[in-house]
C-alpha positions in Angstrom: 10.9 75.0 -31.2 12.7 72.8 -28.9 14.1 69.5 -30.1 14.5 66.8 -27.9 15.4 63.1 -28.2 13.2 60.0 -27.9 14.0 59.6 -24.3 14.5 63.0 -23.6 10.8 63.9 -24.9 9.3 61.3 -22.7 10.8 62.3 -19.6 10.1 65.8 -20.4 6.6 65.0 -21.0 5.8 62.8 -18.1 7.3 66.1 -15.7 5.3 68.4 -17.9 2.0 66.3 -17.1 3.1 66.4 -13.5 3.1 70.0 -12.9 -0.1 70.1 -15.2 -2.2 68.1 -12.7 -0.6 70.0 -9.7 -1.6 73.0 -11.1 -5.1 71.9 -11.7 -5.4 70.4 -8.7 -4.4 74.0 -7.1 -6.7 75.9 -9.3 -9.6 73.3 -9.0 -8.9 73.4 -5.2 -9.3 77.2 -5.0 -12.0 77.6 -6.9 -14.3 75.0 -5.4 -13.3 76.1 -1.7 -12.9 79.5 -1.8 -15.4 81.0 -4.7 -15.8 84.8 -4.2 -16.8 88.1 -5.0 -15.4 91.5 -6.0 -16.8 94.5 -6.1 -16.5 95.0 -9.8 -18.1 91.4 -10.1 -21.7 92.5 -10.3 -20.6 95.2 -13.0 -19.3 92.6 -15.2 -21.7 90.4 -14.8 -24.7 92.7 -15.5 -22.9 93.9 -18.4 -22.5 90.7 -20.1 -26.1 89.5 -18.8 -27.5 92.9 -20.7 -25.3 92.1 -23.7 -26.3 88.3 -24.0 -30.5 89.0 -23.4 -31.0 92.6 -24.1 -28.9 92.9 -26.7 -27.2 96.3 -25.2 -24.1 96.9 -23.5 -24.9 98.7 -21.0 -26.6 99.1 -17.0 -29.8 99.4 -15.8 -30.2 102.8 -14.2 -32.8 104.6 -12.2 -33.9 105.9 -15.7 -33.7 102.1 -17.3 -31.4 100.6 -19.2 -28.4 102.4 -21.1 -25.7 101.9 -23.1 -22.5 102.2 -21.5 -18.7 102.3 -22.0 -17.4 102.2 -18.4 -15.8 98.9 -19.1 -14.0 97.5 -21.9 -15.9 94.8 -23.4 -13.4 91.9 -23.8 -13.9 90.2 -20.1 -18.0 90.8 -20.4 -18.0 89.0 -23.8 -16.0 86.3 -22.1 -18.6 86.0 -19.7 -21.3 86.2 -21.7 -19.6 83.3 -24.2 -19.3 81.2 -21.4 -23.2 81.4 -20.1 -23.8 81.0 -23.6 -21.8 77.7 -23.9 -22.2 76.1 -20.6 -24.8 77.9 -18.6 -24.0 77.1 -15.7 -23.3 80.2 -13.9 -20.5 81.2 -12.0 -19.5 77.8 -11.4 -18.5 77.4 -14.9 -17.1 80.6 -15.1 -14.3 80.3 -12.3 -13.7 76.4 -14.0 -13.1 77.8 -17.4 -10.9 80.3 -15.3 -9.1 77.4 -13.8 -7.8 75.8 -17.0 -7.6 78.9 -18.8 -4.7 80.0 -16.0 -3.9 76.6 -16.6 -2.8 77.4 -20.1 -1.0 80.8 -18.8 1.4 78.4 -17.4 2.1 76.7 -20.3 2.6 80.0 -22.1 5.2 81.0 -19.4 7.0 78.1 -20.2 7.0 78.7 -24.1 8.0 82.2 -23.1 11.0 80.8 -20.7 12.4 78.8 -23.0 12.6 81.3 -26.0 15.0 83.0 -23.3 17.3 80.4 -22.7 20.3 78.6 -25.3 19.0 75.8 -27.6 20.5 72.9 -25.4 18.9 74.2 -22.1 15.4 75.1 -23.2 13.5 71.9 -21.8 15.2 72.4 -18.5 14.3 76.5 -18.6 10.8 75.9 -19.5 9.8 73.2 -16.8 11.1 75.1 -14.4 9.1 78.1 -15.4 6.1 75.9 -15.5 6.5 74.4 -12.5 6.5 77.9 -11.0 3.7 79.4 -13.0 1.8 76.0 -12.5 2.4 75.9 -8.4 2.2 80.0 -8.1 -1.4 80.9 -5.6 -1.0 84.1 -6.6 -2.5 84.7 -9.8 -4.6 80.9 -9.0 -6.2 82.7 -6.8 -8.2 84.7 -9.1 -9.9 82.2 -11.1 -12.3 81.9 -8.3 -13.4 85.2 -8.8 -15.8 86.9 -11.8 -12.7 89.5 -12.5 -10.5 89.7 -15.6 -7.3 89.4 -14.2 -6.6 85.4 -15.8 -7.8 86.5 -19.0 -5.7 89.4 -18.8 -2.7 87.4 -17.8 -3.3 84.9 -20.3 -3.2 87.4 -23.4 -0.5 89.3 -21.6 1.8 86.4 -21.9 0.4 85.1 -25.1 1.4 88.5 -26.4 5.0 88.6 -25.0 5.7 85.6 -26.6 6.0 87.0 -30.5 7.5 90.2 -28.9 10.4 87.9 -27.4 10.8 85.9 -30.7 11.2 88.6 -32.6 13.4 90.5 -30.8 15.7 87.7 -30.4 15.0 87.3 -34.5 16.8 90.9 -34.7 19.7 90.1 -33.1 20.5 87.0 -35.3 20.3 84.6 -32.9 17.9 82.5 -34.6 18.7 81.3 -38.2 20.8 84.5 -38.5 17.8 86.7 -39.2 18.2 90.2 -40.4 16.0 93.0 -38.8 14.2 93.2 -42.4 14.0 89.7 -42.5 11.7 89.2 -39.5 8.4 87.7 -40.6 5.8 90.8 -40.5 3.4 89.0 -38.9 5.3 88.3 -36.0 5.1 92.1 -35.4 1.4 92.2 -36.5 0.6 89.2 -34.2 2.2 91.3 -31.3 -0.2 94.0 -31.8 -2.9 92.2 -32.4 -2.4 90.0 -29.4 -2.3 93.8 -27.3 -5.4 94.6 -28.9 -7.3 91.7 -27.5 -5.5 91.9 -24.2 -6.6 96.0 -24.4 -10.6 94.8 -24.5 -9.8 93.1 -21.3 -8.0 95.5 -19.1 -7.4 99.2 -21.0 -3.8 99.7 -19.7 -2.7 96.5 -21.7 -0.7 98.9 -24.5 1.9 99.5 -22.0 3.2 96.2 -23.3 4.0 98.5 -26.9 5.2 101.1 -24.6 7.6 98.8 -23.1 8.6 96.9 -26.9 8.9 100.7 -28.3 11.5 102.0 -25.6 13.7 98.8 -25.8 13.4 99.3 -29.7 14.2 102.9 -29.6 17.1 102.2 -27.4 18.4 100.1 -29.9 17.5 101.5 -33.0 18.8 105.0 -31.8 20.7 105.5 -35.1 19.3 107.5 -37.6 19.9 104.7 -40.4 17.7 102.3 -38.1 14.8 104.9 -38.1 13.1 103.3 -40.8 13.1 99.7 -38.9 11.2 101.6 -36.2 8.7 103.1 -37.8 8.0 99.5 -39.7 7.9 97.5 -36.8 5.8 100.6 -35.1 3.8 100.6 -38.0 2.9 96.5 -37.8 2.3 96.4 -34.2 0.4 99.4 -34.6 -2.2 98.2 -37.1 -2.7 94.9 -35.0 -3.5 96.8 -31.8 -6.5 98.9 -33.7 -7.7 95.7 -35.5 -10.1 94.3 -32.4 -9.9 98.0 -30.9 -11.6 99.7 -34.4 -15.1 98.3 -33.2 -15.4 99.0 -30.0 -14.1 102.3 -31.0 -16.7 102.7 -33.6 -19.6 101.7 -31.3 -18.6 104.1 -29.2 -19.0 107.3 -31.8 -22.2 106.0 -32.9 -23.4 105.6 -29.0 -21.7 108.5 -28.0 -20.1 110.3 -30.5 -16.8 110.3 -29.4 -13.6 108.4 -30.8 -13.1 106.4 -27.6 -10.6 103.3 -28.0 -10.5 102.7 -24.3 -12.9 102.8 -21.1 -12.9 106.2 -19.6 -10.3 106.8 -17.1 -13.1 107.2 -14.3 -15.5 104.4 -14.9 -18.3 106.3 -13.3 -21.9 106.3 -13.9 -23.2 109.3 -16.0 -25.2 110.6 -12.4 -21.9 109.8 -10.5 -19.6 112.8 -9.8 -16.0 112.1 -10.5 -14.0 113.1 -7.3 -10.7 114.5 -8.9 -10.1 116.6 -5.8 -10.1 113.9 -3.3 -8.2 111.4 -5.7 -5.5 114.5 -5.9 -5.1 114.6 -2.0 -5.1 110.9 -1.3 -2.0 111.2 -3.9 -0.4 112.8 -1.5 -0.7 110.1 1.1 -2.5 107.0 0.5 -0.2 104.0 0.0 -1.5 101.0 1.6 -4.3 98.9 0.3 -6.4 99.3 3.3 -6.7 102.8 2.8 -8.3 102.0 -0.3 -11.3 100.0 1.3 -11.8 102.9 4.0 -11.4 105.9 2.2 -11.9 106.4 -1.8 -14.1 103.3 -2.8 -16.6 104.4 0.8 -17.1 107.6 -1.5 -20.7 108.0 -2.6 -21.6 104.8 -0.9 -21.1 105.1 3.4 -19.8 107.5 5.7 -15.6 108.2 6.0 -14.8 109.3 9.3 -11.8 111.0 10.5 -10.8 108.0 12.5 -10.8 106.2 9.2 -8.0 108.4 7.6 -4.4 107.7 8.0 -2.1 109.7 10.4 0.0 109.9 6.9 -2.7 112.4 5.4 -2.1 115.3 8.0 0.8 117.2 9.0 -0.5 119.1 11.3 -4.1 119.5 13.8 -4.9 122.2 12.0 -4.8 119.8 8.7 -6.6 117.7 10.3 -9.4 119.7 11.5 -10.0 120.6 7.8 -10.2 117.0 6.8 -12.5 116.7 9.7 -14.7 119.3 8.2 -14.3 118.2 4.7 -15.8 114.6 5.8 -18.4 115.8 8.2 -20.1 118.0 5.2 -19.9 114.8 2.9 -21.1 112.6 5.7 -24.8 114.7 5.7 -26.0 113.6 2.4 -22.7 110.6 1.7 -22.7 112.3 -1.9 -19.0 114.2 -3.1 -20.1 117.6 -4.0 -18.1 120.2 -6.2 -17.7 122.4 -2.7 -16.0 119.4 -0.9 -14.0 117.9 -3.9 -12.5 121.8 -4.1 -11.8 121.5 -0.3 -9.2 118.4 -1.0 -7.7 120.0 -4.1 -6.6 122.5 -2.1 -5.0 120.6 0.6 -3.6 118.8 -2.4 -2.3 121.6 -3.3 -0.7 122.9 -0.6 0.9 119.3 0.3 2.1 118.6 -2.8 3.8 122.3 -2.4 5.1 121.5 1.3 7.0 118.3 -0.1 6.9 117.6 -3.5 9.0 114.7 -2.9 6.5 112.7 -0.8 3.6 113.6 -3.6 6.1 112.3 -6.6 8.7 110.1 -5.3 7.7 108.8 -1.5 4.3 108.0 -2.0 4.5 106.6 -5.9 7.5 104.1 -3.8 5.3 103.1 -1.1 2.2 102.1 -3.8 5.3 100.0 -5.4 5.9 98.3 -2.2 2.3 97.5 -1.7 1.4 96.5 -5.9 4.4 94.0 -5.1 4.2 92.6 -2.0 1.2 93.2 0.0 0.2 89.6 0.9 -2.9 88.8 -1.6 -5.5 87.7 0.6 -8.8 89.5 0.0 -10.0 86.9 -1.9 -9.6 84.3 0.7 -11.1 84.2 4.5 -8.5 85.4 6.4 -8.0 88.6 8.0 -4.9 89.5 5.6 -3.2 91.8 8.8 0.1 91.3 10.3 0.2 92.8 13.2 0.8 93.4 15.9 2.3 89.5 15.5 0.9 88.4 18.8 -2.3 89.2 18.7 -2.9 88.2 15.3 -1.7 84.8 15.8 -3.6 84.5 18.9 -6.8 85.2 17.3 -6.3 83.1 14.3 -2.8 81.1 13.4 -4.0 79.1 10.3 -5.3 82.8 8.7 -1.8 84.7 10.0 0.4 81.4 8.7 -1.5 81.9 5.2 -0.8 85.6 5.3 2.7 85.3 6.3 3.2 82.8 3.3 1.5 84.4 0.9 3.6 87.6 1.5 6.8 85.7 1.4 6.2 83.8 -1.8 5.9 87.9 -3.3 9.5 88.2 -2.2 10.4 85.0 -3.5 9.4 85.5 -7.0 11.1 88.7 -7.2 14.2 87.5 -5.6 14.2 84.8 -8.2 13.8 87.3 -11.3 16.7 89.2 -9.8 19.3 86.6 -9.1 18.1 85.4 -12.8 18.7 88.6 -14.0 22.1 88.4 -12.5 23.1 85.2 -13.6 22.2 86.8 -17.2 24.3 89.5 -16.6 27.3 87.5 -15.7 26.7 85.0 -18.7 25.8 87.7 -21.6 28.1 86.2 -24.3 26.3 82.5 -23.7 22.8 84.3 -23.8 23.2 86.4 -27.1 22.4 90.0 -27.9 19.0 89.2 -28.8 18.2 87.0 -26.1 19.1 90.2 -23.7 16.9 92.6 -26.2 14.4 90.2 -25.2 15.2 90.0 -21.4 15.5 93.9 -21.6 12.0 94.0 -22.8 10.0 92.0 -19.8 11.7 94.3 -17.7 11.2 97.3 -18.8 7.3 96.3 -19.4 7.2 95.4 -15.5 8.7 98.7 -14.5 6.6 100.9 -17.1 3.5 98.9 -16.0 4.3 99.7 -12.3 5.2 103.0 -12.7 1.4 103.6 -14.4 0.1 101.7 -11.4 1.5 104.3 -9.0 -0.7 107.1 -10.9 -3.6 105.0 -10.6 -6.2 106.5 -7.8 -6.8 103.0 -5.9 -3.6 101.4 -6.4 -4.9 98.1 -6.0 -2.3 95.0 -5.8 -4.3 92.6 -8.5 -3.2 95.0 -11.0 0.4 93.8 -11.4 -0.9 90.1 -11.8 -0.2 90.5 -15.6 3.5 91.0 -14.8 3.8 87.5 -13.4 4.3 85.8 -16.9 7.4 88.3 -17.0 8.3 88.0 -13.5 8.1 83.8 -13.6 9.7 83.3 -16.9 12.9 85.6 -15.9 12.6 83.7 -12.7 13.2 80.3 -14.4 16.3 81.2 -15.7 18.2 81.2 -12.0 17.8 77.1 -13.6 20.7 77.6 -16.3 23.7 75.9 -16.0 27.1 78.1 -15.5 28.5 78.5 -19.1 30.9 75.8 -20.0 33.9 77.1 -22.2 32.7 75.2 -25.1 29.4 76.8 -25.0 30.8 80.4 -24.2 33.7 80.1 -27.0 31.0 78.9 -29.8 28.9 81.8 -29.1 32.0 84.0 -29.1 32.6 82.5 -32.3 29.2 83.4 -33.8 29.1 87.2 -33.1 32.8 86.8 -34.0 31.7 85.7 -37.7 28.9 88.5 -37.5 31.1 91.1 -37.2 30.7 92.0 -33.4 33.1 93.1 -30.9 
């Protein structure tokens, strides 16, 4: 915990209060001025209402109400709880999400403070709090019935004990050894990841990142026991909240299913795996997700809607047009049409394997991180052609440029902070460096995973923002003084480190 003198404590509280007021004003302005709906909102609402009123976690199909496992139950449970307690519909939900997202800002400040040396924790905490409170990219999602705000809150909460445990492992706090780190710290980290998994099923990537970092740290045979101990504790915490969901799925569907299915489709819906394999060879832009995959099964898809990147030759374009014509007759994907797309995917991958396995994923990384997040705002979100977009809607164009620039700013800030942390690595200590590595690896692992998702949506990386902003706050670390660096070297020498 941060220990401050009375005067500094009052100053810190005043700055924190101002940041909180600014952050709350931003979020209330977004939820009151720009309430939004998304395609998945109706599914989450129906699941929560059927669970609350019909006592069935399911969806109404043509045959009636049927149990479903197409979405994990965490966010529908949150919606049902808000309805039960507040009974004010979506207005109450988005207001609750505004306050919840403000809570995430304080968690980010707490996380950032753990990464700073003791004398500078209040400074770094305030920097992180201001960064998070004034960030509209996550706050914008408080205005829509989607799980991103709740998932981001739980992700930030899980990163705090993980970072603290990594710091304690190296003896940076209290000279703890790996065996003296409280078992509750590792267990609580796993428990929070389990709760996050009930909201977003890819949340165990947090533990995957932790496993990679600790596997490097404890790669020697003598340390494998420590790795096993931590793995068992975090796994136990992860499985505890997931066990009721898995038991329900076994009782209902006779399947051992801890997460939601990869293809969250209804029982009467065909999953176009061939189409997805084909789009994996060219789909990079978010707008193409709207035009092709999301229209399949609900609307026509014309050849003019498909990006030119999907064709290597006029004959290939003609084959795609013929397949789309077959689909458009009924607007339902059939195994025959899907097989045609699968064949195209195999041919394109055989011709250009680097395109499928490297260049398209890298393009998706750029889309995930740097697309202006305007999909919930009443602006087009288009930048090209610049002159035309400015003439048609100067305000919308300005908002799009601003939000796009913010993506670059936050990433650049984190990169600059990592460079400064590297330059001052002796002052930060080995435990903090391990915690920083955990945050970086988590963002890399999650991003790499999302490049393989059939419909890569930029909102999926919002769960990385607590780590990104906490790292970015380290830019405000002062330069290491000789006294500070000398004390750190003396502490390391006392532990027998070189």
